[in-house]
C-alpha positions in Angstrom: -21.2 109.5 269.2 -19.5 107.5 271.4 -20.7 107.8 275.4 -19.0 105.8 278.3 -20.7 106.3 282.0 -19.8 104.8 285.3 -22.3 104.8 288.4 -20.8 104.1 291.6 -17.7 101.9 291.0 -16.8 99.5 294.1 -14.1 96.7 293.6 -12.3 95.2 296.3 -9.7 92.3 296.6 -10.0 90.6 299.6 -9.7 93.3 302.3 -8.4 95.6 300.3 -10.0 98.3 298.0 -9.3 98.9 294.7 -12.3 101.1 293.6 -14.3 103.1 295.8 -17.6 104.8 294.7 -16.2 106.2 291.5 -18.6 108.0 288.6 -17.6 109.3 285.6 -19.1 110.0 282.1 -17.0 110.4 278.9 -18.3 112.2 275.3 -16.3 111.7 272.1 -14.5 113.3 270.8 -11.7 113.1 273.1 -8.8 112.1 274.7 -8.7 111.4 278.3 -5.9 110.8 280.9 -6.0 108.3 283.6 -3.2 109.7 286.1 -2.6 108.4 290.1 0.1 106.6 291.6 0.7 103.1 291.6 -1.8 101.4 293.1 -4.6 104.1 292.7 -6.7 102.1 290.8 -6.1 102.9 287.4 -6.0 99.4 285.3 -8.9 98.1 287.4 -11.0 101.1 286.2 -9.6 100.9 282.7 -10.6 97.2 282.7 -14.0 97.9 284.0 -14.9 100.1 281.4 -13.7 97.5 279.0 -15.9 95.0 280.3 -13.0 92.5 281.2 -14.1 93.0 284.4 -17.2 92.8 286.6 -17.6 95.6 289.0 -18.6 94.6 293.0 -20.9 97.4 293.2 -22.0 100.0 290.4 -22.6 99.4 287.1 -20.9 100.6 283.4 -22.9 101.9 280.3 -21.8 102.6 276.9 -24.2 104.8 274.8 -26.6 104.5 277.6 -26.7 100.7 277.6 -25.8 98.5 280.2 -22.6 96.8 279.4 -23.8 93.7 280.8 -26.6 93.9 278.1 -23.6 93.9 275.0 -22.5 90.7 273.4 -18.8 90.3 273.2 -19.2 90.7 269.2 -20.7 93.7 269.8 -18.3 94.6 272.5 -15.3 94.0 269.8 -17.0 96.0 267.2 -17.5 99.1 269.8 -14.2 99.0 271.5 -10.3 98.4 271.2 -8.5 97.6 274.3 -4.9 97.9 274.2 -3.5 96.1 277.6 -0.4 97.0 279.7 0.8 93.2 279.2 -0.1 91.1 276.4 1.6 87.9 276.0 0.1 85.8 272.7 -0.6 82.0 273.6 1.2 81.3 270.3 4.3 83.2 268.7 2.5 84.9 266.1 4.1 87.0 263.5 3.1 90.7 263.4 0.8 90.4 260.6 -1.3 87.5 262.5 -1.6 89.7 265.4 -3.0 92.8 263.1 -5.2 90.2 261.5 -6.8 89.1 264.6 -7.3 93.0 265.6 -8.7 93.6 261.8 -10.9 90.2 262.4 -13.1 91.8 265.2 -15.1 93.0 262.4 -14.8 90.9 259.1 -15.3 92.9 256.4 -15.5 96.1 258.0 -11.8 96.9 258.1 -8.9 98.1 255.6 -6.4 95.0 254.4 -4.0 94.0 256.9 -1.0 95.0 254.5 -2.6 98.6 254.5 -2.9 98.3 258.1 1.1 97.6 258.5 1.8 100.7 256.1 0.2 103.1 258.0 1.7 101.7 261.3 5.4 101.6 259.7 5.1 98.0 260.7 5.4 96.8 256.9 9.1 95.4 257.4 8.4 93.8 260.6 5.4 92.2 258.9 7.0 88.1 259.0 9.0 88.4 262.6 7.5 86.8 265.1 6.6 88.2 268.4 9.5 86.7 270.4 11.9 88.7 268.0 10.3 91.7 268.5 11.5 94.8 270.7 9.1 96.2 273.4 8.6 99.2 271.5 8.0 97.4 268.4 5.3 95.4 270.7 3.6 98.2 271.7 3.6 99.5 268.2 2.2 96.2 266.8 -0.3 96.0 269.6 -1.8 99.4 268.6 -2.0 98.7 265.2 -4.0 96.1 266.1 -6.1 97.8 268.7 -7.2 100.2 265.6 -7.5 98.3 262.8 -11.2 98.1 263.0 -11.6 101.7 263.7 -13.5 101.4 266.7 -15.4 104.3 268.1 -14.1 104.0 271.8 -10.3 102.8 272.0 -8.9 102.0 275.9 -5.1 101.8 276.4 -3.2 101.3 279.5 0.2 102.7 279.4 0.7 101.9 275.5 4.2 104.0 275.5 5.5 102.8 278.4 8.3 100.7 276.6 8.5 103.1 273.6 11.8 105.3 273.9 10.7 108.9 273.8 10.7 109.7 270.4 8.2 106.8 269.3 6.1 107.8 272.6 5.4 110.8 271.3 4.7 109.6 267.8 2.1 107.1 269.5 0.3 110.1 271.4 0.5 112.1 268.4 -1.7 109.3 266.6 -3.6 108.6 269.8 -4.6 112.6 269.6 -5.5 112.5 266.0 -7.5 109.7 266.4 -9.5 111.0 269.4 -10.6 113.9 267.0 -13.2 111.6 265.9 -13.2 109.1 268.9 -13.4 108.4 272.8 -9.9 107.5 273.7 -9.1 106.7 277.2 -5.5 106.3 278.1 -3.8 105.3 281.6 -0.6 107.2 281.8 2.3 107.8 284.0 4.1 110.7 282.0 2.7 113.8 283.3 4.4 116.2 281.1 2.8 114.1 278.0 -0.4 114.0 279.5 -0.4 117.9 279.9 0.6 118.0 276.3 -2.0 115.9 274.7 -4.6 115.0 276.9 -8.1 117.2 276.4 -8.9 116.0 280.2 -7.4 114.1 283.0 -8.7 112.1 285.7 -6.9 111.6 288.8 -7.1 108.8 291.2 -6.2 108.2 294.4 -6.2 105.3 296.9 -9.1 104.0 294.4 -11.0 107.3 294.8 -11.9 109.7 292.4 -9.4 112.6 293.4 -10.0 115.3 290.5 -11.4 115.6 286.8 -10.4 119.0 285.2 -9.4 119.8 281.9 -6.2 119.0 280.8 -5.1 122.8 281.0 -6.3 123.2 284.5 -5.0 120.1 286.3 -1.7 121.3 286.9 -3.3 124.4 289.3 -5.6 121.9 291.6 -3.6 121.4 295.0 -5.1 118.1 294.9 -2.9 117.1 292.1 0.3 118.3 293.7 -0.6 116.4 296.8 -1.8 113.4 295.2 2.0 112.5 293.9 4.0 114.2 297.1 5.3 116.8 294.7 6.1 120.3 294.5 4.9 121.2 290.6 5.9 124.3 288.4 5.1 124.7 284.8 5.5 127.2 282.4 4.1 127.1 279.0 6.8 127.2 276.1 3.9 127.4 273.9 0.8 127.9 274.9 -1.2 125.3 272.6 1.3 122.2 273.3 4.4 122.1 274.9 5.1 122.3 279.2 8.3 122.5 281.3 7.6 121.1 284.4 9.9 121.6 287.4 9.7 118.6 290.4 10.8 119.7 294.0 
């Protein structure tokens, strides 16, 4: 069972504090949403949890072992990271990008053709990166991220470039995947976060503002104060759908 923890994380850029004394722990299985206004520190936190950035203060551990002690190969096998922006060094075809993701664990993943088919990308296999729409790129990146079935998935706004239908499909896929893994996703869509996530972590100004079960977060006054909105939610179906009114 995958467990990720961070203690006292602090990061600054010049005089700007990006994260200030953030401590959290996450245990699989779960789909966790990271929310907050622009500049709250969401992407910075995700990069720290992935090991792509070192904190100025504090530490991150996976399964009780300091992340600094994990080799790059070990991290690649255990974690799939889907960045907000990705631009390959060469104009790879879709199949090649998926193969790069699959090869994080040689001999441990399904054939590329099977991964493409299961992600609805078979017809795009030979298409180059420059020929893809934003939505097609997002779907390709998710397929590459999940190719090795890592126990930890970190995704930074993976559905931002998708239309609503494909965004729902992506989150449904992540929700299903989180049934046996730890998935942590930076999100901006409040309604989708409430609908799909098991737990929500709210950042504001680089600090931890709230950490609640998704179904309870909307009732927390800190949540509405952080976004500067008056929110009203009415469950359309208690297990899934929400209507959110903004005032």
